[in-house]
C-alpha positions as CSV (number, residue, x, y, z in Angstrom):
1,X,-30.5,-20.8,8.7
2,X,-28.3,-22.7,6.6
3,X,-28.4,-20.1,4.0
4,X,-27.2,-17.6,7.1
5,X,-24.2,-19.8,7.6
6,X,-23.2,-20.0,4.4
7,X,-23.1,-16.7,4.0
8,X,-20.6,-15.9,6.8
9,X,-18.0,-17.7,5.4
10,X,-17.2,-15.4,2.3
11,X,-18.3,-12.3,4.8
12,X,-14.9,-12.9,6.8
13,X,-13.4,-13.8,2.9
14,X,-13.9,-10.4,1.4
15,X,-13.6,-9.0,5.5
16,X,-9.9,-10.7,5.0
17,X,-9.0,-9.2,1.2
18,X,-10.2,-6.1,1.6
19,X,-7.8,-5.7,4.7
20,X,-4.9,-6.9,2.7
21,X,-5.4,-4.6,0.2
22,X,-6.2,-1.4,2.4
23,X,-2.7,-2.9,3.4
24,X,-0.9,-3.5,0.2
25,X,-2.1,0.1,-0.9
26,X,-0.8,2.1,1.7
27,X,1.8,-0.1,2.0
28,X,2.9,0.6,-2.2
29,X,1.6,4.6,-1.3
30,X,4.7,4.5,1.3
31,X,7.3,3.0,-0.3
32,X,6.7,5.4,-3.8
33,X,7.0,8.1,-1.7
34,X,10.4,7.1,-0.1
35,X,11.4,6.7,-3.2
36,X,10.2,9.9,-4.6
37,X,12.1,11.5,-1.3
38,X,15.4,10.3,-2.0
39,X,15.5,10.6,-5.9
40,X,14.9,14.2,-4.7
41,X,17.3,14.5,-2.6
42,X,19.8,12.6,-5.2
43,X,18.8,15.2,-7.8
44,X,19.4,18.2,-5.2
45,X,23.0,16.6,-4.2
46,X,23.5,16.4,-7.8
47,X,22.9,19.6,-8.8
48,X,25.1,21.3,-5.5
49,X,27.9,18.8,-6.7
50,X,27.6,20.1,-10.0
51,X,27.5,23.7,-9.0
């Protein structure tokens, strides 16, 4: 029983860190998508302006 009580906080910490890591990964992917989208629009506008 003592071993189970000691193991529980470590599992909660692992779960919290996994959730934070997943959220951070999704946020990075979303930011990369927005940067790509804005860069693509700026390049298209640049070529439209020159053409």
